[in-house]
C-alpha positions in Angstrom: -17.2 -15.1 -19.7 -15.9 -12.9 -17.1 -19.2 -11.2 -16.5 -20.8 -14.6 -15.9 -18.1 -15.5 -13.2 -18.4 -12.0 -11.6 -22.4 -12.5 -11.3 -21.6 -16.1 -9.8 -19.2 -14.8 -7.5 -21.3 -12.0 -6.1 -24.6 -14.1 -5.8 -23.1 -17.6 -5.3 -22.6 -19.6 -2.0 -19.0 -18.0 -1.5 -20.2 -14.4 -1.8 -19.5 -13.9 2.0 -16.0 -14.3 1.2 -15.9 -11.5 -1.0 -14.0 -8.7 1.4 -12.9 -5.0 0.7 -9.1 -4.5 1.5 -8.4 -2.8 4.8 -5.6 -0.6 3.3 -6.8 3.0 3.7 -5.8 4.2 0.2 -6.8 0.8 -1.6 -10.4 0.3 -3.0 -10.1 -3.4 -4.2 -12.1 -6.5 -3.2 -10.7 -9.8 -2.8 -11.9 -13.6 -1.8 -10.7 -14.0 1.5 -9.1 -17.5 1.5 -7.8 -17.5 5.0 -9.4 -16.2 8.1 -6.3 -13.8 9.0 -6.1 -12.3 5.7 -6.8 -8.6 5.6 -5.2 -7.2 2.7 -5.8 -7.9 -1.1 -1.8 -8.1 -1.8 1.4 -8.4 -0.1 1.9 -4.8 -1.3 -1.0 -3.5 0.6 0.0 -5.4 3.6 3.4 -3.9 3.6 2.3 -0.5 3.3 -0.1 -0.8 6.2 2.8 -2.2 8.3 5.5 0.3 7.3 2.9 3.1 8.1 2.3 1.6 11.6 6.2 1.3 12.3 6.8 4.7 10.9 4.1 6.1 13.5 5.3 4.4 16.5 9.0 5.7 15.4 7.5 9.1 15.4 5.7 9.0 18.5 8.6 7.6 20.5 11.0 10.3 18.9 8.9 13.2 20.5 10.1 14.3 23.8 7.7 13.8 26.6 6.7 17.0 28.2 
């Protein structure tokens, strides 16, 4: 059953791999399968990278005073 699998994931030997997505609006958890993985999905990662690029573009567009 799903509830048994969830309980095993939370209390089992791999429970330290359960990580929260680092994307600000996302509240999902995922099993970290790679050390460099920071987001639950490609979509969340793309959203974070796009926001960073937009912020850099906005910062370079403002004139220095």
